[in-house]
C-alpha positions in Angstrom: 22.4 2.0 22.9 19.3 0.6 21.5 17.1 2.3 19.0 13.8 3.4 20.7 12.0 2.4 17.7 12.9 -1.0 18.0 11.8 -1.3 21.8 8.3 0.2 21.2 5.5 -1.6 19.7 4.4 -0.4 16.2 1.3 1.5 16.1 -1.5 -0.5 14.4 -5.0 0.6 13.4 -8.2 -0.7 14.8 -10.2 -3.4 13.0 -13.8 -2.4 12.7 -14.7 -5.0 15.4 -12.5 -3.2 17.9 -14.0 0.3 17.3 -15.5 1.6 20.6 -18.8 3.1 20.4 -17.9 6.3 22.1 -15.3 7.3 19.3 -17.6 9.3 17.3 -15.0 10.3 14.6 -14.2 6.7 13.7 -18.2 5.9 13.4 -18.7 8.9 11.3 -16.4 7.0 8.5 -19.2 4.5 8.3 -22.1 6.8 8.0 -23.5 9.4 5.7 -23.9 13.1 6.4 -27.6 12.3 7.2 -26.6 9.4 9.5 -27.4 6.4 7.2 -25.2 3.4 7.4 -22.7 3.1 4.4 -23.1 -0.2 2.5 -20.3 -2.7 2.5 -19.8 -1.9 -1.2 -18.6 1.6 -0.2 -17.0 0.7 2.9 -15.2 -2.3 1.5 -15.5 -4.3 4.8 -16.3 -8.2 5.1 -19.8 -9.2 6.2 -18.6 -10.0 9.7 -16.8 -6.6 10.0 -20.0 -4.7 8.7 -22.1 -6.4 11.4 -19.9 -5.4 14.0 -19.8 -1.8 12.9 -23.6 -1.7 12.4 -23.8 -3.0 16.0 -21.5 -0.4 17.1 -23.0 2.4 15.6 -26.5 1.3 16.7 -25.3 1.0 20.1 -23.9 4.6 20.0 -27.1 5.9 18.6 -29.0 4.5 21.5 -27.1 6.4 24.0 -27.2 9.3 21.8 -23.6 9.7 21.0 -24.2 9.7 17.0 -26.6 10.6 14.5 
């Protein structure tokens, strides 16, 4: 018998570029309580990742899913 943990793929976290715009809980990690975007200084993301997160949050705002 094989170990089931060996056959299943390990869980990996999403990179900021892969965050879906409809996942509000993940997007809230990158915004303040008032809805402002957090700076790179606080999110510790690269410039490329920060741009991707910003686009995703703005897309969610446009369809009124996030603050």
